[in-house]
Phi, psi and omega in degrees: 000320183294323179297316178298313187286336181277348182292141180292346184276341185295136008271011182272075176232183182282168188297326179304313180292321180295322178289330177293316181296309182301317180299319181292317178295321177298313177300319182291325182291318187287340178267000172291149189293319180296321178293311183304316177304314182296316182295322184289327183261006179295132183089347176283153183224157176266125180293148173297161180252006179217150184294137184293336183268309187256352178062027176251162180268181180136202177280116189240147177261131185268134173283140180287343191235007177202170184281001185289147180226150188216146164293146180304321183279357183261346178284160181242116355282159181298149181249150177263314185242158175287130181300140179286332183260170176305135185238136177246144177286166181300328185291311179300318180293323180294333180256009181293130181247115176303133180090356175245293183295334187257020183235030174254118182301153180302324181292329177283324179295321187293343181083009178277347181270106188282318177201165184287139175235148182288155180290329177160190181232152175263185185299334182269003180081011177280138180268145181248126183238147168243105187215144176045054179062019183219158173262121173255138177240122188231133176262177185289347177273355180097000176284146186221140173237152181222156184232127192241346184233163182306317183300315177297322181291316177296320177299320176299311182300326181287336178279342182276151177268095186282352182258348185217270186298322182247029182301313180294323179292313174304319179299313181297317184287329177288332175296324185258007188303319179302314180292321180297310181296322179302313179291322179292329174295326172295321174300319179291324178298309181297323181293315181295326180292323183279333187281339184067228180271003181276158180272133181260167182298319182298319178298314177299319177292321178294320181292324181289332181283338178282336184278000000 
């Protein structure tokens, strides 16, 4: 990086060098305390101090996905005890989108995830990402492949060398396996609901992998 910046031609240099400098500056920006604080608290909200129904204060039940709060007797249907699990108000439940609201990892909900990091790289230098219910594989030329269903994910694991070249990558993927499979099953559920009686690509792909 010093050699690039020390060159008398900079910033009139090739794209690769400029990207290296941009990547470095971006990394330095993201680790500053003010930016880190903003990223950690992004998506967090401050709860209301009065019930959304009667507009009075008191002992209030908080919705897990919006700032709304309610008295137990004001929700529909009314509650006697505070729910032990995460609770959503009727408005959030009505607008819940399968495959979106239920695919946020716990580490992201907790605010500890500053930015997305790839799972690892294989022997060819391709990066593996887990995003939007899929495993994405990206090479240095910008080409990308993706794996959407559990059968494809299992096939991918079998093709990697877990004992040598891709040991670290496989270990990372296995650590997130339960969450990956859970989200991929949601993809299959959404696909099955939308396809009707037709055969979908994911089903055909899974069948081909078994043969």
